[in-house]
C-alpha positions as CSV (number, residue, x, y, z in Angstrom):
1,M,-243.7,39.0,-87.8
2,Q,-242.5,42.1,-90.2
3,N,-245.0,43.8,-92.5
4,W,-243.1,44.4,-95.9
5,K,-243.6,47.2,-99.2
6,L,-242.5,46.0,-102.3
7,T,-242.3,48.5,-105.0
8,L,-242.6,46.7,-108.8
9,T,-242.3,47.5,-112.2
10,Y,-243.8,44.9,-114.7
11,D,-243.8,44.0,-118.3
12,G,-247.6,43.0,-118.4
13,T,-247.6,41.7,-122.1
14,N,-247.9,38.0,-121.2
15,Y,-249.3,37.8,-118.0
16,Y,-253.0,37.8,-116.9
17,G,-252.7,40.4,-114.9
18,W,-252.0,40.8,-111.0
19,Q,-254.4,38.6,-109.4
20,V,-253.5,35.0,-108.9
21,Q,-255.5,32.6,-111.3
22,P,-255.4,28.8,-111.7
23,G,-253.0,27.3,-114.4
24,L,-252.3,30.7,-115.9
25,P,-249.2,33.5,-115.3
26,T,-249.8,35.9,-113.3
27,I,-248.0,39.1,-111.4
28,Q,-248.7,38.3,-108.1
29,G,-248.4,34.6,-108.5
30,E,-244.9,34.8,-109.8
31,L,-244.1,37.0,-106.8
32,Q,-245.4,35.1,-104.2
33,A,-243.6,32.0,-106.0
34,A,-240.4,34.1,-105.7
35,I,-240.7,34.7,-102.2
36,Q,-241.0,30.9,-101.4
37,R,-238.2,30.4,-103.5
38,V,-235.8,32.8,-101.6
39,L,-237.3,31.9,-98.1
40,S,-238.6,27.7,-98.1
41,R,-235.1,26.6,-97.5
42,S,-235.0,27.9,-94.1
43,W,-238.7,29.5,-93.2
44,G,-240.9,27.9,-95.3
45,E,-242.8,31.1,-95.9
46,A,-244.7,31.7,-98.9
47,P,-247.0,35.0,-98.3
48,L,-249.5,35.9,-100.9
49,P,-248.4,39.6,-101.9
50,Q,-251.9,42.2,-101.5
51,G,-251.3,44.7,-104.3
52,S,-252.5,47.9,-104.4
53,G,-254.7,47.5,-107.3
54,R,-255.4,44.5,-109.6
55,T,-254.2,45.3,-113.1
56,D,-255.9,43.7,-116.2
57,A,-254.1,41.3,-118.4
58,G,-251.7,42.9,-120.7
59,V,-251.2,46.2,-118.5
60,H,-248.1,47.4,-117.3
61,A,-246.9,49.1,-114.2
62,L,-243.9,51.4,-113.6
63,G,-244.5,51.6,-109.6
64,Q,-247.2,48.8,-108.6
65,V,-247.2,48.4,-104.5
66,A,-247.4,45.1,-102.6
67,S,-247.5,44.5,-99.0
68,F,-247.0,40.8,-97.0
69,E,-246.1,39.6,-93.5
70,L,-242.7,37.4,-93.1
71,G,-241.1,36.1,-89.9
72,A,-238.0,35.9,-91.5
73,P,-235.2,38.4,-90.2
74,I,-234.0,39.7,-93.7
75,P,-232.5,42.8,-94.4
76,P,-234.8,44.8,-97.0
77,E,-231.7,45.1,-99.4
78,N,-230.6,41.3,-99.6
79,L,-234.5,40.6,-100.2
80,Q,-234.4,43.0,-102.9
81,R,-231.5,41.4,-104.4
82,A,-232.9,37.9,-103.7
83,L,-236.4,38.2,-105.3
84,N,-234.9,40.4,-108.0
85,R,-232.4,37.4,-109.2
86,T,-235.3,34.7,-109.2
87,L,-238.1,36.3,-110.6
88,P,-239.0,36.4,-114.5
89,D,-237.0,39.4,-116.4
90,A,-240.5,41.3,-117.1
91,I,-240.6,41.8,-113.5
92,R,-238.6,43.9,-111.0
93,V,-238.4,44.9,-107.4
94,L,-237.5,48.9,-107.2
95,E,-237.7,48.8,-103.4
96,S,-237.9,46.6,-100.4
97,R,-238.7,47.9,-97.0
98,T,-240.4,47.0,-93.8
99,V,-243.5,49.2,-92.7
100,P,-245.6,49.4,-89.6
101,A,-248.0,46.6,-89.2
102,A,-250.8,48.9,-90.2
103,F,-249.7,49.6,-93.6
104,H,-251.9,47.7,-96.4
105,A,-251.1,48.1,-100.2
106,R,-254.5,48.9,-101.1
107,H,-256.1,49.8,-97.9
108,S,-253.9,52.4,-97.1
109,A,-253.8,54.1,-100.7
110,L,-254.9,57.8,-101.2
111,A,-254.2,58.0,-105.0
112,K,-253.4,56.4,-108.0
113,T,-251.6,57.5,-111.4
114,Y,-252.4,56.1,-114.8
115,E,-250.5,56.5,-117.7
116,Y,-251.9,55.4,-121.4
117,R,-249.6,56.1,-124.4
118,I,-250.6,56.0,-128.2
119,Y,-248.3,56.4,-131.0
120,R,-249.2,58.2,-133.8
121,G,-246.3,57.8,-136.1
122,Q,-246.7,55.5,-139.3
123,L,-244.1,52.8,-138.7
124,C,-243.9,51.6,-135.0
125,S,-241.0,50.0,-133.7
126,P,-241.5,46.2,-132.8
127,F,-239.3,47.1,-129.7
128,L,-242.2,50.0,-129.0
129,A,-245.3,48.3,-130.1
130,P,-245.8,45.9,-127.1
131,Y,-246.7,49.1,-125.0
132,V,-248.5,51.8,-127.4
133,H,-251.9,52.1,-128.7
134,P,-251.2,52.8,-132.6
135,C,-253.8,55.6,-133.8
136,R,-253.1,57.1,-137.1
137,W,-256.2,58.4,-138.0
138,P,-256.2,62.5,-137.3
139,L,-257.3,63.8,-134.1
140,D,-258.7,66.9,-132.6
141,F,-255.8,67.1,-129.9
142,D,-257.8,70.4,-128.6
143,A,-261.1,68.3,-128.5
144,M,-259.2,65.7,-126.4
145,R,-257.4,67.8,-124.0
146,D,-261.2,69.6,-123.4
147,A,-262.6,66.2,-122.8
148,A,-259.3,65.1,-120.2
149,S,-260.3,68.8,-118.2
150,S,-263.9,67.6,-118.1
151,V,-263.3,64.6,-116.2
152,V,-261.5,66.7,-113.1
153,G,-263.5,66.5,-110.0
154,E,-265.9,64.3,-108.4
155,H,-268.1,62.3,-111.0
156,D,-270.1,59.4,-111.2
157,F,-268.1,57.0,-113.6
158,L,-270.7,54.7,-114.4
159,S,-270.3,55.4,-118.3
160,L,-266.8,55.0,-118.4
161,A,-267.0,51.4,-115.6
162,A,-266.8,47.6,-117.3
163,S,-269.8,46.9,-119.4
164,D,-270.9,44.2,-116.9
165,P,-272.4,45.8,-114.2
166,D,-271.7,42.9,-111.9
167,I,-268.0,43.3,-112.4
168,T,-268.3,47.1,-111.6
169,L,-270.0,46.9,-108.4
170,R,-267.6,44.0,-107.3
171,S,-264.7,46.1,-108.0
172,E,-265.7,48.2,-104.5
173,E,-266.0,45.0,-102.5
174,G,-262.5,45.1,-100.9
175,P,-260.4,42.2,-101.7
176,N,-262.5,40.2,-103.6
177,G,-263.1,43.0,-106.5
178,D,-262.1,42.7,-109.7
179,S,-260.5,46.3,-110.5
180,E,-258.2,49.0,-110.7
181,S,-259.8,50.6,-107.6
182,V,-258.1,51.9,-104.7
183,A,-259.9,51.6,-101.3
184,N,-260.3,54.7,-99.6
185,A,-262.8,55.2,-96.6
186,N,-264.2,58.3,-98.3
187,T,-265.6,56.4,-100.9
188,P,-269.0,54.4,-99.9
189,A,-269.2,50.8,-101.4
190,R,-270.7,49.9,-104.7
191,S,-270.4,53.8,-105.3
192,T,-269.5,54.5,-109.0
193,I,-268.7,58.2,-107.6
194,R,-264.5,58.7,-108.0
195,T,-262.7,62.1,-107.5
196,I,-260.1,62.9,-110.5
197,F,-257.3,65.3,-109.2
198,S,-256.0,65.7,-113.1
199,S,-256.3,64.5,-116.2
200,E,-254.5,65.6,-119.4
201,W,-252.8,64.5,-122.5
202,T,-249.2,65.8,-123.6
203,E,-247.4,65.3,-126.6
204,S,-243.9,63.7,-126.5
205,P,-241.0,63.2,-128.7
206,G,-241.2,60.3,-131.2
207,D,-244.5,61.0,-132.1
208,L,-246.3,59.9,-128.8
209,L,-249.5,60.9,-127.2
210,T,-249.6,60.5,-123.5
211,Y,-252.6,60.6,-121.1
212,R,-251.9,60.7,-117.5
213,V,-255.0,60.5,-114.9
214,R,-254.4,60.8,-111.0
215,G,-257.6,60.3,-108.9
216,N,-258.7,58.5,-105.5
217,G,-259.9,55.5,-107.5
218,F,-260.6,53.6,-110.7
219,L,-263.5,51.8,-111.6
220,H,-262.9,48.2,-113.6
221,H,-261.6,49.4,-116.9
222,M,-262.3,53.3,-116.3
223,V,-259.2,54.5,-117.9
224,R,-259.3,52.3,-120.6
225,N,-262.7,53.4,-121.3
226,L,-261.9,57.4,-120.9
227,V,-258.9,56.7,-123.9
228,G,-261.2,55.0,-126.0
229,T,-264.1,57.7,-125.6
230,M,-261.3,60.9,-125.6
231,L,-259.9,59.1,-129.0
232,E,-263.8,59.0,-130.5
233,I,-264.2,62.7,-129.5
234,G,-260.5,63.6,-131.1
235,R,-262.0,61.7,-134.4
236,G,-265.3,63.4,-134.8
237,Q,-267.2,60.2,-133.8
238,F,-268.5,62.3,-130.7
239,P,-269.0,66.4,-130.7
240,A,-265.9,68.1,-129.2
241,G,-267.6,68.8,-125.6
242,S,-269.6,65.9,-125.6
243,M,-267.5,64.5,-122.2
244,P,-270.3,66.0,-119.5
245,T,-273.0,64.6,-121.2
246,I,-271.6,61.2,-121.6
247,L,-270.6,61.2,-117.9
248,A,-274.4,62.1,-117.1
249,A,-275.8,59.6,-119.1
250,R,-274.6,57.0,-116.7
251,S,-274.7,54.4,-119.2
252,R,-271.5,52.5,-120.9
253,S,-273.3,52.5,-124.3
254,A,-273.3,56.2,-124.1
255,A,-269.0,56.1,-124.1
256,G,-266.5,54.9,-126.7
257,P,-264.8,51.3,-127.0
258,T,-262.3,50.4,-124.3
259,A,-258.6,51.1,-125.6
260,P,-256.4,48.1,-125.8
261,A,-254.8,47.2,-122.5
262,R,-251.0,46.9,-123.9
263,G,-251.0,51.1,-123.9
264,L,-251.8,51.1,-120.2
265,F,-249.5,51.7,-117.0
266,L,-250.0,52.1,-113.4
267,H,-247.7,54.9,-112.9
268,S,-247.3,55.5,-109.3
269,V,-249.4,54.8,-105.8
270,E,-249.6,57.5,-102.9
271,Y,-249.8,57.0,-99.3
272,P,-250.6,59.2,-96.9
273,D,-247.3,60.0,-94.9
274,D,-244.1,58.2,-96.4
275,S,-242.6,58.6,-92.8
276,L,-245.1,56.1,-91.5
277,I,-244.8,53.6,-94.1
C-alpha cells in the first residue's frame, strides 16, 4: 500500500461541504466515487479520502489537501489525469503524489490560511456573485483593520465559534468533529484557544475587500464569525476597538453574525517539511 496526497481546488456552491453525508453531494463523496471509478475495474479500491479540514456547505477551496492509501501501482501524473477526467467540473486535482506512511492530511497539518471576499460595488457580475459577500453600506476600513490585528496571537475564540457549544467542542475531537480545525498536538482537546499568525484586510481591484487569516487551527464557523463581527465594527454597530472586549466575553452573543459561506475560501494548508511529505 502507498500513501497518497492530493491537493484540490473546488467550487463549493452546490455541495453540502466536505464530509460525506447520505444522499447529499459532498466533495469527499465525489472524490471517493472518482477514485472508485478509476481503480475499481482492476483493483476494486474505494478509499475514503481524509481532508485537512471539513469545509462547510457552500465554502470553496483553493488548496484543500486529502490523503488516502492505495495498492494500485499507478504513476502520480496518471492518477491526477484520470481523476480530473471523471470528477465534476467544480472539483479539480491540482497535484497528486505519494508520501510517507506517517503523513495524514489533517493530523500532519501545522497551519491553514483562509480567505474571505467581499464585494463593495453597486452591480455584482453574476459570474462573481457566487464567490463574494455583497456589502454596500459604508465601512470604517481602519476600524476593521484594527479589529483584524487584535486577533493575532493566542486567544480564546469561544465568542467567535459556532453558537451551538456541542458543535464547537466536537470540533476538537478528531475525525468525528464537524469543524474547520487543524488537529495539532499543541492544541488541547476540547479547547477553544487558538493561535493566529496573521490577520489582515486588503483592498483589491474591482471593488473587492479581502480578509486573509492564517492560524494553527480554526473552530467551527470561526472565520465567518470573525468576518461578520468585523463588518459590524466597520459599519458602526460595535465600537471601534471592541474586538478585545468581544474575545474576553467568551460568549457567542457578544459577537456579530455569521458571514455567508459563499465568500469563504480555504486558501492553503501548511505541513512541517515538504521534503518529508
